C-alpha positions in Angstrom: 104.8 71.6 151.2 102.8 74.8 150.5 100.1 74.5 147.8 99.0 77.6 145.8 95.9 77.2 143.7 94.5 79.5 141.0 91.8 78.9 138.4 90.8 80.4 135.1 87.7 79.6 133.0 88.4 79.2 129.3 85.5 79.0 126.9 87.0 76.4 124.6 86.8 72.7 124.4 89.2 70.8 126.7 91.0 69.3 123.8 91.9 72.7 122.3 93.2 74.0 125.6 95.2 70.9 126.3 96.7 71.1 122.7 97.6 74.7 123.3 99.4 74.2 126.6 101.3 71.1 125.4 102.7 73.0 122.4 105.4 74.6 124.5 106.2 77.2 121.8 102.9 78.8 122.8 104.6 79.7 126.1 106.2 82.6 124.2 102.7 84.0 123.6 102.0 83.9 127.3 105.4 85.1 128.6 107.2 87.8 126.6 110.4 87.2 128.5 110.9 83.9 126.8 113.2 83.8 123.8 113.8 80.1 123.3 112.2 76.8 124.3 114.0 73.5 123.8 112.0 70.3 124.1 114.0 67.0 124.4 111.5 64.9 122.6 107.8 64.0 122.2 105.5 65.2 125.0 105.6 62.4 127.6 106.5 61.9 131.3 110.2 62.4 131.5 110.5 64.9 128.6 112.7 67.8 129.5 112.0 71.4 128.6 114.5 74.2 128.8 113.3 77.8 128.8 115.6 80.6 128.0 114.9 84.3 128.2 115.7 87.7 129.6 114.4 89.6 132.6 115.4 93.2 133.0 118.3 92.7 130.6 119.7 89.6 132.3 119.6 86.2 130.7 118.0 83.2 132.5 117.6 79.6 131.8 115.3 77.0 133.6 115.4 73.2 133.4 112.0 71.6 133.5 110.6 68.0 133.3 107.2 66.6 132.6 106.3 64.6 135.7 102.6 63.8 135.0 100.6 63.6 131.8 97.0 62.5 131.3 95.8 63.7 127.9 93.0 66.3 128.1 93.1 66.1 131.9 96.4 66.8 133.5 99.9 68.1 132.8 102.5 68.4 135.6 105.8 70.2 135.0 108.6 70.3 137.6 111.0 73.3 137.4 114.4 72.4 138.9 115.8 75.0 141.2 119.4 75.5 142.4 119.9 75.4 146.2 118.9 77.0 148.5 115.6 77.2 146.5 113.3 74.2 146.1 111.9 72.6 142.9 108.4 73.7 142.0 105.8 71.6 140.3 103.0 73.3 138.3 100.0 71.1 137.5 97.5 72.2 134.8 
């Protein structure tokens, strides 16, 4: 499985950054294509997140699931893909 890595330095305390990324409504601030975010419950492994939006006038929807969570250390989110594509896991 290919691994792609990128890094960014953020001059804020880890707790503030983690709080920001685990408040999924903030994704709209980072991605102007998103119009709606539906979270199935409290932030925990197994929680499902649905993103809805538009790209070039076309609606899209993605199904996601939190697959790992260590407060102030790690957040893993799997995006489920329809075949022939493969699921993708992003770890922060």
